[in-house]
C-alpha positions in Angstrom: 0.0 0.0 0.0 1.3 3.5 -0.8 2.1 5.2 2.5 0.3 8.3 1.4 -2.8 6.4 0.3 -5.5 5.3 2.8 -7.2 2.0 2.4 -10.4 3.7 1.9 -9.1 5.4 -1.1 -7.0 2.5 -2.4 -9.9 0.1 -2.3 -12.6 2.5 -3.5 -15.0 0.7 -5.8 -14.2 1.2 -9.5 -17.0 -0.9 -11.0 -20.7 -1.5 -10.0 -19.7 -5.1 -9.2 -17.2 -3.8 -6.6 -20.0 -2.3 -4.5 -20.8 -4.3 -1.3 -24.2 -4.4 0.3 -26.1 -2.3 -2.3 -27.5 -5.1 -4.5 -30.8 -3.5 -5.3 -29.3 -0.1 -6.5 -26.6 -1.9 -8.4 -29.1 -4.1 -10.2 -31.3 -1.2 -11.2 -28.3 0.8 -12.5 -26.9 -2.1 -14.4 -30.2 -2.6 -16.2 -30.4 1.1 -17.0 -26.9 1.1 -18.4 -27.6 -2.1 -20.5 -30.7 -0.4 -21.9 -28.7 2.7 -22.7 -26.1 0.5 -24.5 -28.7 -1.0 -26.7 -30.4 2.3 -27.6 -27.2 4.4 -27.6 -28.5 6.9 -25.1 -29.4 7.2 -21.4 -33.1 7.3 -20.7 -33.0 9.4 -17.6 -30.7 12.3 -16.9 -31.2 12.8 -13.2 -30.4 10.5 -10.3 -30.6 10.9 -6.5 -28.5 8.6 -4.3 -29.7 8.6 -0.7 -28.2 6.9 2.3 -25.9 7.3 5.4 -22.2 8.2 5.0 -19.7 5.8 3.7 -22.1 3.4 1.9 -20.9 4.3 -1.7 -22.9 7.1 -3.0 -20.1 9.3 -4.4 -18.2 6.3 -5.6 -21.3 5.1 -7.5 -21.7 8.5 -9.0 -18.1 8.3 -10.4 -18.6 4.8 -11.5 -21.8 5.9 -13.4 -19.9 8.8 -15.0 -17.2 6.4 -16.1 -19.9 3.9 -17.5 -21.6 6.7 -19.5 -18.4 8.1 -21.0 -16.3 4.9 -21.6 -15.5 4.6 -25.4 -17.3 1.3 -25.3 -20.3 2.8 -23.6 -22.8 3.5 -22.3 -21.9 0.2 -20.6 -22.3 -1.4 -17.1 -18.6 -2.6 -17.3 -16.4 0.3 -18.4 -13.0 -0.8 -19.5 -11.0 1.5 -17.2 -8.2 2.0 -19.7 -9.6 4.5 -22.2 -8.9 8.2 -21.8 -12.5 9.0 -20.5 -12.2 6.2 -18.0 -8.8 7.3 -16.8 -10.0 11.0 -16.6 -12.9 10.0 -14.4 -10.4 8.7 -11.7 -9.4 12.4 -11.2 -12.6 14.5 -11.6 -10.7 17.6 -10.4 -8.8 17.6 -13.7 -11.6 16.4 -15.9 -13.7 19.2 -17.4 -16.6 16.8 -18.1 -17.1 15.5 -14.6 -18.1 18.4 -12.3 -18.2 17.7 -8.6 -20.0 20.2 -6.5 -20.1 20.3 -2.6 -23.5 21.8 -1.9 -22.5 22.5 1.7 -20.0 25.2 0.5 -21.8 26.2 -2.6 -25.4 26.5 -1.5 -26.3 30.0 -2.6 -28.8 30.8 -5.3 -25.9 32.5 -7.3 -24.1 29.1 -7.4 -27.2 27.4 -8.7 -27.7 30.1 -11.3 -24.1 29.7 -12.5 -24.7 26.0 -12.8 -27.8 26.6 -14.9 -25.6 28.7 -17.2 -22.7 26.2 -17.2 -24.9 23.2 -18.2 -25.5 24.7 -21.6 -21.8 24.1 -22.4 -21.2 20.9 -24.4 -18.7 18.3 -23.1 -15.0 18.9 -23.9 -14.2 15.4 -25.1 -16.6 13.0 -23.4 -20.1 11.8 -24.4 -21.8 13.4 -21.4 -21.0 16.1 -18.9 -21.8 14.6 -15.5 -22.6 16.9 -12.6 -22.2 15.3 -9.2 -23.8 17.4 -6.4 -22.8 16.0 -3.0 -24.9 16.8 0.2 -27.6 18.3 -2.0 -29.9 18.8 1.0 -27.7 21.7 2.0 -28.8 23.9 -0.9 -30.9 27.0 0.0 -34.6 27.1 -1.0 -33.8 29.6 -3.7 -30.9 27.4 -5.1 -33.3 24.4 -5.2 -35.7 26.6 -7.3 -32.9 27.3 -9.7 -31.8 23.7 -9.8 -35.4 22.6 -10.5 -35.5 24.5 -13.7 -32.4 22.7 -14.9 -33.9 19.3 -14.0 -37.1 19.9 -15.7 -35.5 20.5 -19.1 -31.9 19.3 -19.0 -29.7 19.5 -22.2 -29.2 16.2 -23.9 -25.6 16.1 -23.0 -26.0 16.7 -19.3 -26.5 14.1 -16.6 -27.0 15.0 -12.9 -26.2 12.8 -9.9 -27.4 14.1 -6.6 -26.2 12.6 -3.3 -27.7 13.2 0.1 -27.5 11.7 3.7 -30.8 13.5 4.6 -33.4 12.5 1.9 -36.3 14.0 4.0 -34.7 17.5 3.6 -34.8 17.4 -0.2 -38.0 19.1 -1.6 -40.6 16.9 -3.1 -40.4 19.0 -6.3 -36.8 17.8 -6.7 -37.6 14.2 -5.8 -40.4 13.9 -8.4 -37.9 14.8 -11.2 -35.1 12.3 -10.3 -34.7 8.5 -10.0 -34.1 7.8 -6.3 -31.6 5.0 -5.5 -31.4 4.0 -1.7 -28.1 3.1 -0.2 -28.5 0.9 2.8 -26.4 0.3 5.8 -24.0 -2.4 4.9 -24.5 -5.7 6.9 -21.6 -6.4 9.4 -20.8 -9.8 7.8 -20.3 -8.2 4.3 -18.1 -5.5 5.8 -16.0 -8.2 7.6 -15.7 -10.2 4.3 -14.4 -7.1 2.5 -11.9 -6.2 5.3 -10.6 -9.8 5.1 -10.1 -9.4 1.4 -8.2 -6.1 1.9 -6.0 -7.7 4.7 -5.2 -10.7 2.5 -4.3 -8.4 -0.4 -2.1 -6.3 1.8 -0.5 -9.3 3.5 -1.7 -8.2 6.9 -2.1 -11.1 9.5 -5.4 -11.0 11.5 -6.4 -12.7 14.8 -9.8 -14.5 14.9 -12.7 -12.1 15.7 -10.7 -9.0 15.4 -12.1 -8.0 12.0 -15.6 -8.6 13.3 -15.1 -5.9 15.9 -13.7 -3.5 13.3 -16.7 -4.2 11.1 -19.2 -3.6 13.9 -17.4 -0.3 14.7 -18.1 0.8 11.1 -21.9 0.8 12.0 -22.9 0.0 8.4 -20.3 2.3 6.7 -17.6 0.6 4.6 -15.5 3.7 4.5 -15.5 4.1 8.3 -14.6 0.5 8.7 -11.6 0.8 6.4 -10.5 4.0 8.1 -10.6 2.1 11.4 -8.7 -0.8 9.9 -6.0 1.6 8.8 -5.6 2.9 12.3 -5.6 -0.6 13.9 -2.9 -1.9 11.5 -0.7 1.1 12.4 -1.3 0.5 16.2 -0.6 -3.2 15.8 2.8 -2.8 13.9 1.2 -4.3 10.7 -1.0 -6.8 12.4 -4.7 -6.8 13.4 -4.8 -8.1 16.9 -8.0 -8.3 19.0 -6.5 -6.6 22.0 -5.3 -3.7 20.0 -8.7 -3.4 18.3 -10.4 -3.3 21.7 -7.9 -0.8 23.0 -8.3 1.5 19.9 -12.0 1.3 19.9 -12.6 1.5 23.6 -14.3 -1.9 23.7 -14.3 -3.9 26.9 -12.2 -7.1 27.0 -14.3 -10.1 26.1 -13.3 -11.9 29.2 -15.0 -9.3 31.3 -18.2 -9.4 29.3 -18.4 -13.2 29.6 -17.5 -13.0 33.2 -20.4 -10.8 33.9 -22.7 -13.0 32.0 -21.5 -16.0 34.0 -22.0 -14.1 37.3 -25.5 -13.1 36.3 -26.3 -16.7 35.4 -25.2 -18.0 38.8 -26.4 -15.0 40.9 -22.8 -14.3 42.0 -23.1 -10.7 43.2 -19.6 -10.6 44.5 -18.2 -11.5 41.1 -20.4 -8.8 39.5 -19.0 -6.1 41.8 -15.4 -7.4 41.2 -15.9 -7.2 37.4 -17.3 -3.7 37.7 -14.3 -2.6 39.7 -12.0 -4.0 37.1 -13.8 -2.1 34.4 -13.5 1.1 36.4 -9.7 0.4 36.7 -9.5 0.0 33.0 -11.2 3.3 32.4 -14.0 1.5 30.4 -16.8 3.3 28.7 -19.8 2.1 30.4 -22.2 2.7 27.5 -20.0 0.7 25.2 -19.7 -2.0 27.9 -23.5 -2.2 28.2 -23.9 -2.5 24.4 -21.4 -5.4 24.4 -23.1 -7.0 27.3 -26.6 -6.8 25.8 -25.3 -8.3 22.4 -23.5 -11.1 24.3 -26.6 -11.8 26.4 -28.7 -11.8 23.3 -26.3 -14.3 21.7 -26.5 -16.5 24.7 -30.2 -16.3 24.8 -30.4 -17.4 21.2 -28.1 -20.4 21.9 -30.3 -21.4 24.8 -33.4 -21.1 22.6 -32.0 -23.4 19.9 -31.3 -26.0 22.6 -35.0 -26.2 23.3 -34.8 -25.3 27.0 -37.7 -25.5 29.5 -40.2 -22.5 29.1 -39.4 -21.4 32.7 -35.6 -21.1 31.9 -36.2 -19.2 28.8 -38.7 -16.9 30.3 -36.3 -16.1 33.1 -33.4 -15.3 30.7 -35.8 -13.1 28.5 -37.0 -11.3 31.7 -33.4 -10.6 32.7 -32.6 -9.2 29.4 -35.7 -7.0 29.3 -34.9 -5.7 32.8 -31.3 -4.8 31.6 -32.4 -3.2 28.4 -34.8 -0.9 30.3 -31.8 0.6 32.2 -30.0 1.7 29.0 -31.7 5.2 29.0 -30.8 5.6 32.7 -27.2 4.8 31.9 -27.0 7.4 29.2 -28.5 10.1 31.2 -26.8 9.5 34.5 -23.7 11.3 35.9 -22.9 8.0 37.8 -23.1 5.4 35.1 -21.1 2.9 37.2 -23.8 2.9 39.9 -26.5 2.5 37.4 -24.6 -0.6 35.9 -24.0 -2.2 39.3 -27.6 -1.7 40.5 -29.1 -3.1 37.4 -26.8 -6.1 37.4 -27.3 -6.9 41.1 -31.0 -6.7 40.7 -31.0 -9.0 37.7 -28.7 -11.4 39.4 -31.3 -11.9 42.2 -34.1 -12.9 40.0 -35.2 -16.3 41.2 -35.2 -19.3 38.9 -38.7 -20.2 37.8 -40.3 -23.4 39.1 -42.2 -25.5 36.6 -45.7 -24.3 36.2 -47.3 -27.7 36.9 -45.6 -27.7 40.3 -46.9 -24.3 41.1 -50.5 -25.3 40.3 -50.5 -28.7 41.9 -49.2 -28.4 45.3 -50.0 -25.9 48.2 -48.1 -22.7 48.1 -45.1 -22.4 50.4 -45.5 -20.2 53.4 -44.8 -16.7 52.7 -42.4 -14.8 55.0 -44.1 -11.6 56.3 -42.5 -8.2 55.5 -42.7 -5.1 57.7 -45.9 -3.3 56.9 -47.7 -0.3 58.3 -51.2 -0.2 59.7 -52.3 3.3 60.5 -55.5 4.3 62.1 -56.9 7.7 61.1 -55.5 10.5 63.1 -52.2 8.7 63.9 -49.3 7.9 61.7 -46.8 6.8 64.3 -47.2 3.1 64.7 -45.4 0.8 62.3 -45.7 -3.0 62.8 -45.8 -6.1 60.7 -49.3 -7.6 60.0 -50.3 -11.0 61.2 -49.6 -13.8 58.7 -52.6 -14.8 56.7 -54.5 -17.7 58.0 -53.9 -20.9 56.2 -57.6 -21.5 55.9 -57.9 -18.4 53.9 -55.9 -20.0 50.9 -57.6 -23.3 50.8 -58.6 -24.0 47.2 -62.3 -23.7 46.7 -63.0 -21.4 49.6 -63.5 -17.7 48.8 -61.1 -15.4 50.6 -62.5 -12.8 53.0 -61.8 -9.3 51.6 -59.1 -8.2 54.1 -57.4 -11.6 53.9 -57.5 -11.4 50.1 -55.8 -8.0 50.1 -53.0 -9.2 52.4 -52.5 -12.5 50.6 -52.4 -10.8 47.2 -49.7 -8.3 48.6 -47.6 -11.2 49.8 -48.0 -13.2 46.6 -47.0 -10.1 44.5 -43.9 -9.6 46.6 -42.7 -13.1 46.1 -43.8 -13.3 42.3 -41.0 -14.7 40.1 -39.7 -12.9 37.0 -38.5 -9.6 38.6 -42.0 -7.9 38.6 -41.9 -4.3 40.0 -42.1 -4.2 43.8 -44.6 -1.5 43.7 -47.3 -4.0 42.6 -47.5 -5.4 46.2 -49.1 -2.1 47.5 -51.9 -2.1 44.9 -54.2 -4.5 46.6 -54.6 -2.1 49.6 -55.1 0.9 47.2 -57.9 -0.8 45.4 -61.4 0.2 46.6 -62.8 -3.2 45.5 -61.4 -6.6 44.6 -64.0 -8.9 43.2 -63.3 -12.6 42.4 -65.6 -13.7 39.5 -63.9 -16.9 38.3 -61.9 -16.9 36.1 -61.4 -13.2 36.4 -60.2 -11.1 39.3 -61.7 -7.5 39.0 -59.8 -4.6 40.5 -61.4 -1.2 41.0 -59.3 1.8 41.9 -60.2 5.4 42.9 -59.9 7.9 40.0 -56.9 9.6 41.7 -54.9 6.3 41.7 -54.7 5.9 38.0 -51.0 6.7 37.9 -50.2 4.2 40.6 -52.2 1.5 38.9 -50.5 1.9 35.5 -47.9 -0.6 36.5 -50.5 -3.2 37.1 -52.1 -2.4 33.8 -48.8 -2.8 32.0 -48.0 -6.2 33.7 -51.5 -7.7 33.9 -50.8 -10.1 31.1 -47.4 -11.1 32.4 -47.4 -14.9 33.0 -45.4 -14.5 36.1 -48.1 -12.2 37.6 -50.9 -14.5 36.6 -49.2 -17.5 38.1 -48.6 -15.7 41.5 -52.3 -14.7 41.7 -53.5 -18.1 40.5 -51.9 -19.7 43.5 -54.4 -17.9 45.6 -57.3 -18.1 43.2 -57.1 -21.4 41.3 -58.5 -21.2 37.8 -57.7 -17.4 37.4 -57.0 -16.6 33.7 -57.0 -12.7 33.7 -57.2 -9.5 35.5 -59.6 -6.8 34.8 -59.0 -3.1 36.0 -61.4 -0.2 36.1 -61.6 3.1 38.0 -64.3 4.9 40.0 -65.7 8.1 38.7 -64.1 11.3 40.2 -65.7 11.9 43.5 -65.2 13.8 46.7 -61.8 12.9 48.1 -61.7 10.6 51.0 -59.5 11.1 54.1 -57.5 8.0 53.3 -56.7 9.4 49.9 -55.1 12.5 51.6 -53.2 10.2 53.9 -51.8 8.2 50.9 -50.4 11.4 49.4 -49.1 13.0 52.7 -45.3 13.5 52.1 -44.4 12.8 55.8 -46.4 9.5 55.8 -44.8 8.5 52.5 -41.4 9.2 54.1 -42.4 7.0 57.0 -43.3 4.2 54.6 -40.0 4.4 52.8 -37.9 4.5 56.0 -39.7 1.5 57.5 -39.8 -0.5 54.3 -43.5 -1.0 55.0 -46.8 -0.5 53.1 -50.4 0.3 53.7 -52.5 -2.8 54.6 -55.6 -1.2 55.8 -57.0 2.2 56.8 -59.2 2.4 60.0 -61.0 5.4 61.4 -60.8 6.1 65.1 -64.1 6.8 66.8 -65.1 10.3 66.3 -62.8 10.9 63.4 
């Protein structure tokens, strides 16, 4: 490789067949050129190439110019050796290939000058090709001037517009051009191209290293080749995985797999040790989180293909869902390490699911009571655990008394598998009515409790939630939720919103089980 030439330039596509990942646009352009070869002329004179950076828009525009002006053309396979083909390699010195950067020439004067210039016939080529890059940067007045050219172009002029922001191009322009989309290039195709480049350059590569470079390109071949240039230089002519990870700020694979293993076994100490090691490495937490989610997804796919038990699969899916929900918190937080540790520790404590038939067939295991708060009206000072529900209250077939049902539901929701939100446990006490009409449990909430009940509405079809409630109410298949009409506020509603009382609940780790009025209150 010429020391002054980057890989992105040296391996720039010269033919339509060299383009990677743009099969649809290549096929359409090839057919258009074959048709032009048969008839002797191009049938459309304005093209618009739209897509993200580094996907081949400008390269394709130059290929199209070469294909139109080759002495054997118009042709989809220009020879590359004739004078027009050679001239197209250096458009800055070719009078008949005019490249315009719309970002720096966006004024109406520039567009008017172009309109006058297009009347000039080609110097020595068949067509004069105008390539306007980042066309969306033109001013409205410049677009109006360009529109007049596109409406009635001279027979010798061909326009190729390129943009990364198709939505910013006026509809009047779009209606007068043929639009060719340039998609993000799949990682596998980028990796294959990088391997070809390394083989051609005689650069040794470690396994999986090129995959990381390809992923870093994020769908852009040019960005991937630029990164490969940097990695080769940093690795003294080699592509080594440790150098790639260091250059791209990617967490070592052993750490990602270590965290996955710790999550799987519930080893919270190992999780904290790995997080501390990542801190010492100066890891980027957002990049680590992305790597972890992708690795978890790959492991989940492997488990799925092994045909695991539904309970194991649901647990893994629930853990991944829980972790994905923390991504926004991670990006917005000034303490990303704390967000990562809290999310991982929470996910590691999710219990393994028991088989559904064992949950439905045997009596439920005794539920350990948690500290709760019972507050009579007029006093918010006493906080004590409630008595354990009577065993008789959960005998299958016997309806639960209203107060016992609320308490039993609260306990069941606390212990529900699958990492359900802990706030669900307080909802039975907030409901003004719980009505068991087999196979449906109907909940009614006061109108001012809509926000609190939203979590139950989101989770009411969750199989973990339904299993937990079905242990108390055999045969249950669904939960129905409605709200009372707005009415005069009750004293207990005021109590529920009282800041001092809410602080007491949080400090004690308790919850409202019942509200009783003292005589005379």
